[in-house]
KOLDOMAR-160503 format. One record per residue (C-alpha): z, y, x. Coordinates in steps of 0.2 Angstrom, whole numbers, plus 5000, padded with zeros to 4 digits. Layout:
% residues N
REC    pz    py    px
REC     Z     Y     X
...
% end
This chain:
% residues 706
REC    pz    py    px
REC  5106  4942  4820
REC  5110  4943  4839
REC  5099  4933  4851
REC  5103  4937  4869
REC  5093  4929  4883
REC  5093  4933  4901
REC  5076  4935  4910
REC  5072  4937  4928
REC  5057  4946  4937
REC  5054  4944  4955
REC  5046  4954  4970
REC  5041  4943  4984
REC  5035  4947  5001
REC  5021  4934  5001
REC  5008  4932  5016
REC  4990  4927  5013
REC  4988  4908  5017
REC  5006  4906  5022
REC  5008  4892  5009
REC  5024  4885  5017
REC  5032  4902  5018
REC  5026  4907  5001
REC  5033  4891  4993
REC  5050  4894  5001
REC  5051  4912  4994
REC  5045  4906  4977
REC  5058  4892  4977
REC  5072  4904  4983
REC  5068  4916  4969
REC  5069  4903  4956
REC  5085  4896  4962
REC  5092  4914  4962
REC  5086  4917  4944
REC  5094  4901  4939
REC  5111  4906  4947
REC  5110  4922  4937
REC  5108  4912  4921
REC  5090  4917  4918
REC  5080  4907  4906
REC  5063  4914  4912
REC  5057  4918  4929
REC  5041  4928  4932
REC  5033  4930  4949
REC  5019  4941  4957
REC  5000  4938  4955
REC  4993  4924  4965
REC  5009  4921  4973
REC  5006  4904  4979
REC  4991  4908  4991
REC  4995  4926  4992
REC  4985  4940  4984
REC  4976  4946  5000
REC  4967  4930  5004
REC  4950  4939  4999
REC  4935  4928  5005
REC  4947  4914  5008
REC  4948  4912  4989
REC  4930  4905  4991
REC  4936  4891  5001
REC  4940  4874  4993
REC  4955  4872  5004
REC  4964  4888  4996
REC  4963  4880  4979
REC  4968  4863  4985
REC  4983  4869  4994
REC  4988  4880  4979
REC  4989  4864  4969
REC  4999  4856  4983
REC  5012  4869  4982
REC  5012  4868  4963
REC  5015  4849  4965
REC  5031  4853  4975
REC  5037  4865  4962
REC  5034  4852  4948
REC  5043  4838  4957
REC  5058  4848  4961
REC  5072  4844  4948
REC  5083  4858  4955
REC  5070  4870  4947
REC  5072  4862  4929
REC  5079  4871  4914
REC  5070  4887  4917
REC  5053  4893  4911
REC  5043  4897  4927
REC  5028  4908  4928
REC  5018  4907  4944
REC  5001  4911  4950
REC  4986  4903  4959
REC  4967  4901  4959
REC  4961  4887  4947
REC  4943  4880  4947
REC  4939  4876  4928
REC  4922  4868  4925
REC  4916  4874  4942
REC  4921  4892  4939
REC  4935  4900  4949
REC  4949  4910  4939
REC  4964  4920  4944
REC  4977  4911  4934
REC  4995  4911  4929
REC  5002  4893  4928
REC  5018  4892  4917
REC  5029  4876  4920
REC  5044  4869  4913
REC  5054  4854  4918
REC  5040  4846  4928
REC  5026  4849  4915
REC  5013  4862  4914
REC  5014  4872  4898
REC  4999  4884  4899
REC  4986  4890  4912
REC  4982  4907  4908
REC  4966  4915  4917
REC  4965  4933  4920
REC  4953  4942  4908
REC  4950  4959  4915
REC  4948  4959  4934
REC  4952  4973  4946
REC  4936  4978  4954
REC  4938  4996  4960
REC  4946  5006  4974
REC  4954  4993  4985
REC  4951  4978  4973
REC  4936  4966  4973
REC  4941  4952  4962
REC  4924  4950  4954
REC  4919  4944  4972
REC  4930  4929  4970
REC  4934  4926  4952
REC  4927  4927  4934
REC  4936  4935  4920
REC  4940  4924  4905
REC  4930  4930  4890
REC  4935  4919  4876
REC  4948  4929  4867
REC  4962  4920  4859
REC  4954  4903  4863
REC  4959  4888  4874
REC  4951  4873  4881
REC  4958  4857  4889
REC  4959  4858  4907
REC  4959  4841  4915
REC  4973  4840  4928
REC  4970  4834  4946
REC  4975  4816  4947
REC  4990  4819  4958
REC  4996  4832  4947
REC  4994  4821  4932
REC  5005  4808  4940
REC  5019  4820  4942
REC  5018  4828  4925
REC  5013  4813  4915
REC  5000  4824  4907
REC  4981  4821  4907
REC  4977  4839  4903
REC  4984  4856  4899
REC  4979  4870  4889
REC  4968  4883  4898
REC  4964  4900  4891
REC  4971  4915  4881
REC  4986  4908  4871
REC  5005  4912  4868
REC  5019  4902  4872
REC  5031  4897  4858
REC  5048  4892  4862
REC  5061  4886  4849
REC  5067  4904  4846
REC  5054  4917  4852
REC  5036  4919  4858
REC  5029  4925  4875
REC  5013  4933  4879
REC  5005  4935  4896
REC  4994  4949  4904
REC  4990  4951  4922
REC  4991  4967  4932
REC  4974  4976  4929
REC  4975  4971  4910
REC  4990  4983  4908
REC  4979  4998  4914
REC  4964  4994  4902
REC  4961  5003  4885
REC  4962  4987  4876
REC  4977  4979  4884
REC  4981  4961  4879
REC  4999  4965  4875
REC  4994  4975  4859
REC  4986  4960  4850
REC  4999  4948  4857
REC  5013  4959  4851
REC  5005  4961  4834
REC  5004  4942  4833
REC  5022  4940  4836
REC  5024  4939  4855
REC  5042  4947  4858
REC  5042  4945  4877
REC  5027  4950  4887
REC  5026  4945  4905
REC  5015  4954  4918
REC  5012  4947  4936
REC  5004  4960  4947
REC  4999  4963  4965
REC  4999  4982  4964
REC  4998  4992  4980
REC  5007  5008  4985
REC  4999  5025  4983
REC  5008  5041  4984
REC  5014  5046  4967
REC  5007  5030  4958
REC  5023  5022  4952
REC  5026  5034  4938
REC  5010  5030  4930
REC  5014  5011  4931
REC  5031  5014  4923
REC  5024  5026  4910
REC  5011  5013  4904
REC  5024  4999  4902
REC  5036  5011  4893
REC  5023  5017  4881
REC  5018  4999  4878
REC  5035  4993  4873
REC  5038  5010  4863
REC  5023  5008  4852
REC  5023  4989  4850
REC  5041  4985  4852
REC  5046  4970  4863
REC  5053  4965  4880
REC  5041  4968  4895
REC  5044  4959  4912
REC  5034  4966  4926
REC  5033  4957  4943
REC  5025  4963  4958
REC  5021  4958  4976
REC  5029  4967  4990
REC  5026  4970  5008
REC  5010  4968  5020
REC  5002  4952  5016
REC  4989  4954  5030
REC  4979  4970  5028
REC  4980  4989  5025
REC  4989  4988  5009
REC  5007  4988  5005
REC  5013  4981  4989
REC  5027  4991  4983
REC  5038  4979  4972
REC  5048  4989  4959
REC  5048  4974  4948
REC  5056  4979  4931
REC  5061  4974  4914
REC  5059  4986  4899
REC  5064  4984  4881
REC  5058  4995  4866
REC  5053  5009  4878
REC  5068  5009  4888
REC  5070  5004  4906
REC  5084  4991  4909
REC  5082  4986  4927
REC  5070  4990  4941
REC  5070  4983  4959
REC  5067  4993  4975
REC  5050  5000  4978
REC  5052  4999  4997
REC  5062  4985  5005
REC  5061  4974  5020
REC  5070  4960  5011
REC  5058  4945  5008
REC  5065  4940  4990
REC  5071  4951  4977
REC  5076  4945  4959
REC  5080  4957  4945
REC  5088  4950  4929
REC  5092  4958  4913
REC  5100  4952  4897
REC  5090  4957  4882
REC  5093  4955  4863
REC  5078  4947  4854
REC  5086  4953  4838
REC  5084  4971  4843
REC  5065  4968  4845
REC  5063  4961  4828
REC  5073  4976  4820
REC  5063  4989  4830
REC  5047  4982  4824
REC  5052  4979  4806
REC  5057  4997  4805
REC  5039  5003  4808
REC  5029  5000  4792
REC  5012  5005  4800
REC  5015  4992  4814
REC  5019  4979  4801
REC  5003  4983  4791
REC  4993  4980  4807
REC  5002  4964  4811
REC  4998  4957  4794
REC  4980  4956  4799
REC  4982  4953  4817
REC  4971  4941  4828
REC  4979  4924  4828
REC  4982  4916  4845
REC  4984  4898  4848
REC  5001  4893  4853
REC  5008  4882  4867
REC  5024  4875  4860
REC  5039  4870  4871
REC  5055  4861  4866
REC  5065  4875  4875
REC  5076  4889  4869
REC  5078  4906  4877
REC  5094  4910  4868
REC  5109  4900  4862
REC  5112  4896  4843
REC  5123  4906  4832
REC  5137  4894  4834
REC  5137  4895  4853
REC  5137  4914  4854
REC  5147  4920  4869
REC  5155  4937  4866
REC  5157  4940  4885
REC  5138  4941  4888
REC  5132  4958  4884
REC  5115  4965  4884
REC  5109  4976  4899
REC  5111  4994  4896
REC  5096  5006  4899
REC  5096  5015  4916
REC  5087  5031  4921
REC  5071  5030  4930
REC  5071  5037  4948
REC  5055  5040  4957
REC  5054  5044  4976
REC  5047  5061  4981
REC  5031  5059  4991
REC  5040  5063  5007
REC  5052  5049  5004
REC  5037  5037  5000
REC  5030  5041  5017
REC  5046  5038  5025
REC  5049  5021  5018
REC  5032  5013  5014
REC  5023  5014  5030
REC  5039  5009  5039
REC  5041  4993  5029
REC  5022  4989  5032
REC  5025  4991  5051
REC  5039  4980  5051
REC  5030  4966  5042
REC  5015  4968  5054
REC  5026  4968  5069
REC  5036  4952  5064
REC  5021  4943  5058
REC  5010  4947  5073
REC  5022  4940  5085
REC  5022  4955  5096
REC  5036  4964  5105
REC  5036  4982  5098
REC  5025  4997  5097
REC  5017  5009  5109
REC  5013  5027  5104
REC  5004  5041  5113
REC  5016  5055  5109
REC  5007  5072  5111
REC  5020  5084  5105
REC  5010  5088  5089
REC  5015  5085  5071
REC  5004  5070  5068
REC  5011  5059  5082
REC  5028  5066  5078
REC  5027  5059  5060
REC  5021  5042  5067
REC  5036  5041  5078
REC  5047  5046  5063
REC  5040  5032  5053
REC  5045  5020  5067
REC  5062  5027  5068
REC  5063  5025  5049
REC  5058  5006  5052
REC  5072  5005  5064
REC  5084  5012  5052
REC  5080  5000  5038
REC  5081  4985  5050
REC  5098  4990  5057
REC  5104  4993  5039
REC  5097  4975  5034
REC  5106  4967  5049
REC  5122  4976  5044
REC  5121  4968  5027
REC  5119  4951  5035
REC  5101  4948  5030
REC  5098  4932  5041
REC  5079  4933  5040
REC  5078  4951  5047
REC  5091  4946  5060
REC  5080  4931  5065
REC  5064  4942  5066
REC  5073  4955  5076
REC  5079  4943  5089
REC  5062  4934  5090
REC  5053  4951  5093
REC  5064  4957  5107
REC  5065  4939  5114
REC  5075  4935  5130
REC  5080  4953  5133
REC  5095  4951  5120
REC  5108  4937  5117
REC  5105  4924  5104
REC  5118  4932  5092
REC  5111  4950  5095
REC  5114  4963  5081
REC  5107  4980  5083
REC  5120  4993  5084
REC  5110  5009  5079
REC  5092  5014  5076
REC  5091  5022  5093
REC  5097  5006  5102
REC  5085  4995  5093
REC  5071  5008  5097
REC  5075  5006  5115
REC  5069  4988  5114
REC  5055  4990  5102
REC  5047  5007  5103
REC  5038  5014  5118
REC  5031  5032  5119
REC  5021  5041  5132
REC  5016  5059  5135
REC  4999  5059  5143
REC  4997  5076  5150
REC  4983  5086  5159
REC  4980  5103  5166
REC  4976  5108  5148
REC  4993  5103  5141
REC  5007  5115  5138
REC  5025  5114  5144
REC  5030  5116  5125
REC  5021  5100  5119
REC  5028  5090  5134
REC  5045  5096  5131
REC  5044  5093  5112
REC  5038  5075  5115
REC  5053  5072  5127
REC  5065  5079  5115
REC  5059  5069  5101
REC  5059  5053  5111
REC  5077  5056  5116
REC  5083  5059  5098
REC  5075  5043  5091
REC  5079  5032  5107
REC  5061  5027  5112
REC  5058  5021  5129
REC  5048  5036  5135
REC  5036  5039  5149
REC  5029  5056  5155
REC  5013  5056  5165
REC  4999  5067  5171
REC  4981  5060  5171
REC  4972  5074  5179
REC  4967  5062  5194
REC  4959  5050  5182
REC  4949  5064  5173
REC  4944  5072  5190
REC  4938  5055  5196
REC  4927  5052  5181
REC  4919  5070  5182
REC  4917  5068  5201
REC  4908  5051  5198
REC  4896  5060  5185
REC  4893  5074  5197
REC  4889  5062  5211
REC  4876  5052  5200
REC  4869  5067  5190
REC  4870  5081  5203
REC  4878  5093  5191
REC  4896  5096  5187
REC  4900  5100  5168
REC  4911  5115  5165
REC  4922  5121  5150
REC  4915  5134  5138
REC  4928  5146  5144
REC  4922  5144  5162
REC  4904  5147  5157
REC  4899  5129  5152
REC  4888  5125  5136
REC  4895  5117  5120
REC  4889  5100  5126
REC  4898  5101  5142
REC  4913  5107  5134
REC  4913  5093  5121
REC  4910  5080  5135
REC  4925  5086  5145
REC  4936  5085  5130
REC  4930  5068  5126
REC  4934  5061  5143
REC  4952  5066  5141
REC  4953  5059  5124
REC  4945  5042  5128
REC  4955  5040  5144
REC  4971  5041  5133
REC  4965  5026  5123
REC  4962  5016  5139
REC  4979  5021  5146
REC  4988  5017  5129
REC  4982  4999  5130
REC  4986  4997  5148
REC  5003  5004  5146
REC  5006  4993  5130
REC  5002  4978  5140
REC  5011  4981  5156
REC  5026  4992  5152
REC  5035  4977  5144
REC  5031  4967  5160
REC  5039  4981  5171
REC  5055  4979  5160
REC  5054  4960  5161
REC  5049  4958  5143
REC  5039  4943  5137
REC  5028  4951  5124
REC  5015  4965  5123
REC  5015  4980  5111
REC  5005  4985  5096
REC  4997  5002  5099
REC  4999  5015  5086
REC  4986  5029  5081
REC  4991  5045  5073
REC  4976  5053  5065
REC  4978  5060  5048
REC  4967  5057  5033
REC  4960  5075  5033
REC  4954  5073  5051
REC  4946  5057  5047
REC  4937  5064  5032
REC  4930  5079  5042
REC  4928  5068  5058
REC  4938  5079  5068
REC  4943  5067  5082
REC  4934  5058  5096
REC  4927  5041  5093
REC  4937  5028  5104
REC  4951  5040  5108
REC  4969  5039  5103
REC  4963  5037  5085
REC  4958  5020  5091
REC  4972  5008  5091
REC  4979  4993  5082
REC  4987  5002  5067
REC  4989  5019  5060
REC  5003  5022  5048
REC  4998  5040  5044
REC  4979  5037  5043
REC  4979  5039  5024
REC  4991  5054  5023
REC  4986  5072  5022
REC  4992  5085  5034
REC  5001  5094  5020
REC  5011  5079  5015
REC  5015  5075  5033
REC  5022  5092  5036
REC  5033  5090  5020
REC  5038  5073  5027
REC  5043  5080  5044
REC  5053  5094  5034
REC  5061  5080  5024
REC  5066  5070  5040
REC  5073  5086  5048
REC  5086  5086  5034
REC  5088  5068  5029
REC  5088  5060  5047
REC  5098  5074  5055
REC  5085  5078  5068
REC  5085  5097  5072
REC  5072  5094  5086
REC  5059  5093  5072
REC  5060  5112  5070
REC  5050  5114  5086
REC  5036  5103  5078
REC  5036  5112  5062
REC  5034  5129  5070
REC  5020  5124  5082
REC  5001  5128  5079
REC  4991  5112  5078
REC  4980  5110  5094
REC  4971  5096  5103
REC  4975  5105  5120
REC  4959  5098  5128
REC  4952  5114  5135
REC  4960  5127  5147
REC  4970  5140  5138
REC  4975  5158  5142
REC  4985  5173  5136
REC  4969  5177  5125
REC  4964  5159  5120
REC  4973  5144  5113
REC  4963  5129  5105
REC  4967  5128  5087
REC  4962  5113  5076
REC  4958  5124  5060
REC  4948  5137  5069
REC  4938  5123  5078
REC  4935  5114  5061
REC  4930  5129  5052
REC  4941  5125  5038
REC  4960  5123  5034
REC  4969  5107  5031
REC  4973  5112  5014
REC  4955  5115  5010
REC  4951  5098  5017
REC  4963  5090  5005
REC  4954  5099  4991
REC  4937  5093  4997
REC  4943  5076  4999
REC  4950  5074  4981
REC  4935  5082  4973
REC  4923  5070  4983
REC  4932  5054  4980
REC  4943  5056  4965
REC  4932  5067  4954
REC  4915  5060  4961
REC  4908  5077  4967
REC  4893  5079  4978
REC  4889  5097  4985
REC  4883  5104  4968
REC  4897  5098  4957
REC  4910  5102  4971
REC  4904  5120  4971
REC  4904  5122  4952
REC  4922  5115  4952
REC  4928  5127  4966
REC  4920  5142  4958
REC  4935  5140  4945
REC  4948  5134  4958
REC  4944  5147  4972
REC  4935  5160  4962
REC  4949  5173  4962
REC  4950  5173  4981
REC  4932  5169  4987
REC  4915  5175  4982
REC  4903  5161  4975
REC  4893  5162  4991
REC  4908  5160  5002
REC  4913  5145  4992
REC  4896  5138  4994
REC  4896  5140  5012
REC  4913  5131  5014
REC  4906  5117  5004
REC  4890  5115  5014
REC  4900  5116  5030
REC  4911  5102  5024
REC  4897  5091  5019
REC  4888  5094  5035
REC  4902  5089  5046
REC  4907  5075  5035
REC  4890  5067  5036
REC  4887  5069  5054
REC  4904  5061  5058
REC  4904  5047  5045
REC  4899  5035  5058
REC  4916  5036  5065
REC  4923  5028  5050
REC  4915  5012  5055
REC  4927  5010  5069
REC  4942  5018  5063
REC  4959  5010  5066
REC  4966  5000  5051
REC  4978  5013  5042
REC  4991  5011  5029
REC  4983  5015  5012
REC  4993  5029  5004
REC  4980  5042  4997
REC  4967  5042  4983
REC  4954  5051  4993
REC  4956  5040  5009
REC  4938  5039  5018
REC  4942  5021  5024
REC  4925  5012  5027
REC  4932  4995  5026
REC  4934  4992  5008
REC  4940  5008  4999
REC  4926  5021  5002
REC  4910  5012  5004
REC  4896  5024  5009
REC  4882  5025  5022
REC  4886  5031  5039
REC  4868  5038  5043
REC  4865  5054  5032
REC  4852  5067  5031
REC  4865  5080  5037
REC  4854  5095  5030
REC  4857  5089  5012
REC  4840  5097  5009
REC  4838  5095  4990
REC  4857  5097  4986
REC  4860  5112  4996
REC  4844  5120  4989
REC  4850  5117  4971
REC  4867  5125  4977
REC  4858  5140  4984
REC  4848  5143  4968
REC  4864  5142  4958
REC  4872  5155  4969
REC  4857  5166  4968
REC  4857  5166  4949
REC  4876  5170  4949
REC  4874  5185  4960
REC  4859  5191  4950
REC  4869  5190  4934
REC  4883  5200  4943
REC  4871  5213  4950
REC  4864  5216  4932
REC  4881  5220  4924
% end
C-alpha cells in the first residue's frame, strides 16, 4: 500500500542568545515547510537559544527565555497542522538537559533529552548538560505555569520515547548520538520507528561531510526507514562554522540535501517519501525481522495526527522524491566557501564597516584576500537573487556611502567599499612582493595602500640605541642571533600597530562611519611550529586561514586561479615563501622552510600525528619509521621529530594569544578550546628524547649486526 508523506528539514543561521532573531527564523522555516505541504518540520539542535551559548547555558535566563520563545510558537495558530520539532535547554528535577521539544497544534507532544553528549574536540556539552540515562523510559515533566495555560496540559512526557501518529511512528536522535557505536536509531527502528529525525549542530571541518552522509546512509540501509537530518548553519558567535547540508534519506538513498555553504539565513529542504516502501524494505530482510521480534519496547507518545492521506484520498499527482547523487566539495572549494560565509556572518553581526588586511605579497595573505573576494562574490550573487536580508546587511555595513536602494554591481565594486588592503614595506622588502600585492588588490577591487615604514623602524632602533648605548645589527651584518631576531620582531610588531591604526582611520579619511575588522593570515602549520612573532600581523580580530595547512592553501590558490579567472595568482604560486624581515642579497634570501628547519609538508604530518593520532615524541618516531623509512634513516627521523617538539614546546605560549581562527582542520593547535595543553614545557623532553635515542641505538645496532 502507498502512503506518501512530505517532510521538511531545515538549516538555520542561528545566533547565540539572539532569541528574537532565532524565533523569527524558526517561524519562517515552519511557514515555508507548511507552504510546501510538509507534515513534519525538523530544526537544528538547540535552535531556540542557539547552540553556541556555552556558559550562558548555566544562566537561568537562557532557560527562561527559551520557554518564552516556545510559548510564542505554541500560541501561533498559523503554525498548526504540522508536527514541529524544535530544541532548547530544559531543567527537569533541577538537572539541565539538551532537549528536543515536539509540538503540535499548540500542545507539547514529547520532550526528548539528549542521551550521549558531545564532549571532545570543540564540544564541551558535559560542562552544561547531563545525558539522559534511562533507556526507553519517560517521566512526567511539570510544565511552567504560563506554558500550561497555553497548552491546557499540566505535564508532558519527558524521556526516551517514540511518537506514534495515526499512520506511522517517529524516533528521535540528537547529533552526537548518530556517531556513537550504539546509536538510538537502531533500537528505535527495530521497535517500529519508520521516520528518524536528527537535530544537529555539526561544525565544518575539511573533508568531514562525507562521513556524516555515510553514517546516515548506512543507518537507513541496514535498518530501513526515512532519516531527516537538520543542521545549524553559519557563525553563531565563535570560531566554528556550522555547515548546514540538511538532508533526507530513505532506505540508504539520498533524496535531498541542502547547501553546505550559504549566506541565506533560512533554508528548508522537503522530500515526499513513501512509508509503504519502508515497510516493504524491512519486511524483505528476515534477519532484521528476527531482531525486531525481540526488540526493546519504547513508550509511545500518541498524537491524533496523520502524516499521510487515507487510501480513498490518494492523489496521483503527488509523487515521491527521486534519489539524487551525492556531491561533495573538494577541499579547495570548502576553503573558498566556508571561511567566506563565516566572515560575512561576523561582519554583519559585529556592526563593523569591512575588513583590513596587511597584504604582504605572499601566499598566505593572498589566500586570505581571496576568501574575502569569495565572500563578495557570494554577497553579490545573493543580492542579484533578491535576498532582502543580504541586501539589508550590505547597506547597513557600508552605511551613508551608498544610496538606500544600493545593489552591488560586482564583487570588485563591493570590495571597494568593504575591503582595505595595505602593503607595509621596509628596506628588506622586495619589488616582487610589492608588485604582487598591488596586482592582486587591483584584480579583486580592494582599496589598496602602499607604504614604507622604515622611518618608524629606524625611530625605534634609534631610541633603543640612545637608551642602551648599543645598536643591534642583522646577522648578515655581523650581529648575533638575538640582535637579528629583535630587529625582525620590530618590523613584525609595527605592522600590527599600523594595521589597527589604518583600520580605524582609513574609513575616516574616506568619510565612512564605521571602523574595520583586522584580518590575520597565519596558517595552521606556522602556528603549530610557532613560526611567527607574538603580537605581529598574526594578532588581529579574525583569521580565516588559521586552521588551514600550507599545502591546502596552495591548492586553494591554484583552484582560485582557474575558477575565479585570476591569472595574477600565478605570481604567488611560483614564489618562495619568505618573511622578508632581514636584508637579502644575490647570495642570501630569507626562506621560511630553511629557517624553520622543516618543510610545510612535514609540519602537516607532525600535526596530524600529534593531535589526531595522539603521538608524543616516541610514538611519532615509531610511526614515521614506517612512513618516511624509505627516504630517511632512523636517526634522521628522530632528529626531525625532536626538532619539531623542541620548537613546538618553546613556542606554545604563543597559542594563548593567537587570533580567533576559523576552525577547519583536525590538527589545529587552537588553545582556546580545541587543543588544551600547557604553555610552559620542559623543552628538552629529557625522558622522552632519551627513550627515542635508546630505540634508535638498538635499531642501528641490529642493522650493523646483519
